Residue, then its C-alpha position, 0 to 999 in steps of 0.5 A: m659242819s658249822t658255817p665259818p665266821r665271816v670277817l669283813f676287812v675294813s681298809k683301803p681297796v685291796v687291789p694292785p698296786y701293792h705299794d701300801g703296807t695296809k693293803c699288803l697286810v689285808r691281802d696277806v692275812a686274808t689269803n692265808l685264813e683257814l677257819v674263817h671266811p674273809l670279805v675284802m673291800a675292793t673295786p668292781g672287777a678286781a682280779p680275784l685273790p684265792g679264798v677271798e670274797f671281794v666286796p666292790v666298795y671303791r671306784d679306783s685303787g685309791s691313794y695314801s689319803p682316801a677322799l671323803a667320798e671313798n670313806a663314805r662308801a666304806a661306811f655304807a658297806l658296813v651298814a649294807r653287809r649285815d652278814a659279817d660276824l666280825w669287822h677287822f679295821v685296818f687303818a691308821p687311826n684318826p679322829k673321824s674314821s674312829a668316830v664313825g667306826r665306833a658309832l657303827r659298831r655301837v648301832l649294829g652291835k658288831r664284834v671288832v678287831q682293830t689293827v693300828a696300821s701305823p702309829p698316830r702322830s700323837f698318842d695323847a688322844a689314843d684312847s679316843l682312837l681305839f674302839g675294838d674288842v681287841v686292838v692289835a699293834q704291830s710292834r711292842d713299842t706301839r703297844t707300850r705307847l698306846l697303853a700309856h694313854a689307854p690302859a684299860r684296852r686289850i692290846e695285842v702285838i701281831p707283827p706285819p706279814v710277808p708272803m713268800l717271794h720269788p727271786r726276780t729274773h735276770a731280765e727283771k734285774e737288768n731292766v732296773r739296772e738299765r733304767l737307773l744307768l747302774p754299772e755292772g759291778g761295784p757296791l750298791y746301796v738302796y734307801p727305800g723310804d720317804i725323802e721328805l719325812g722321817g729324816g732318813a733321806e738326809h742321814v743317807a745323803r750325809m753318808v755318801e761322801p764318806l762311803v765313796r771315800s771307802e768304796p770309790d765305785a759305790i752307788v746309793v739309790f734313793a728309791y722313794r714315793a712322794k708322800t707330800p708335795r714337798a717331795a719334788g723340791v727335796a728330790r731336786e735339792l738332793e740331786q743338786r748337792l750330791p755327786a751324780r756319778h754316785v747317786r740315783l733318785c728314782e720315784t715309784l719304781p714299778d718293782v723296787l725289789a728287782l733293784i734291792e736284790r742287786a744291792d749289797a745292803v738296804l739303808f734305813p736310818v729313819e727317826d720318825l715312822w709316822g705314816k708308815v707301818d711299824m716295821p716297813i714291809v720293804l725291809l722285811e721283804s729285803m731280808r726274806l730275799g737275803v739282802p742285809v738291812v741296816v736300821l737306826a735303833r729307834g722305836p719299832l725298828s729296834e725290834i727287827a731282830g734280823a736287821l743290823s741296827l746302829p744307835s746313831p745316824e752318824p755317817e762314819s759308823w754306818v760306813r764302817l759297817l757297810t765296808l765290813l759287809r763288803r769285805e767280809p763275805g762270811y759275815a755278810e752271809s751270816v747276816r743274810e741267813a739271820g734275816k731270812l730265818y727271822v722273817a720266816r719265824e716272825h713275819d711269814a704270812r701264814v704264821v701271822a694269819r694264824r695269830y689273827e685267826e685265833l683272835y677272830v675265833e675268840v671274839c666271834a665266840r662272844p655274845a653279840s650283846r657283849a660286843r655292843r656294850a664294849 
């Protein structure tokens, strides 16, 4: 039997906490491969993943923007691990990382699959950011925008993966309820996004007053992670202007899904997804758990067929839809089922891994000299 191709994932360290779409993608693809052998960049002594060989590259679990020294460690690992048949780069492309990847690929003659983990701020220089034999976009919207500036590139669409999820226990859900001082009943809505980027937090803030008029016991939770130093100031401003009885702000919940499982709906009226996966993993996880998701029909979000989408962030239309979900149990159940079926069909980690595996096998079958000239 021939030795399976060895694929080295080039990414942030794939270790807990899994609060980053890039880490989740590598974990969920690598652990579901059957025809290739995955090598994954991690830290020394990292907890093993089934079927995955760890390469101890990084010193710690990392951050949203890895330090220069950590990037250098990743580059050194590419030079040191000559046994990899293919590199799979999974990161938000930027000029420095792309230049290093392109140069090492050329010198070492490696075959490359490159996933655009999140779209660049500007697509004007897209061609200079791409260097894979095959480039993978995670939405049709991103593929279209990349091709407009890099028409000669081969760009495939493979959506982000979601693993099987186990419902949280009663105790886990009670812990988050007590932490956020949530009442036992009443409508609960969650915004699981950035508060200083993308416009989503402000749109949700504008929904609070009309939502409370319609549902007097409603509570809206902003479950966010600080992406920039501005987050603390934005959180203070929201707390000061929104009614404390109806609003909670919580930074970096250890298990946001324990909160979301209690929710009547997840709200995501985000206009700009810069710095995020095309289809944020938390939205797909929410649907897999049977929680309705409502998004703004802009860009890649409009491709999430299992979500409810609205064309405008205007608060009244969102409140009408949320009220309908609350007051029409049959409609809400149909939305929940549609979301679960959509995620199982399009985003299940095993389905996504098969699609990546087909690319790996195809690219590995090419002569290395061809990869060097590409």
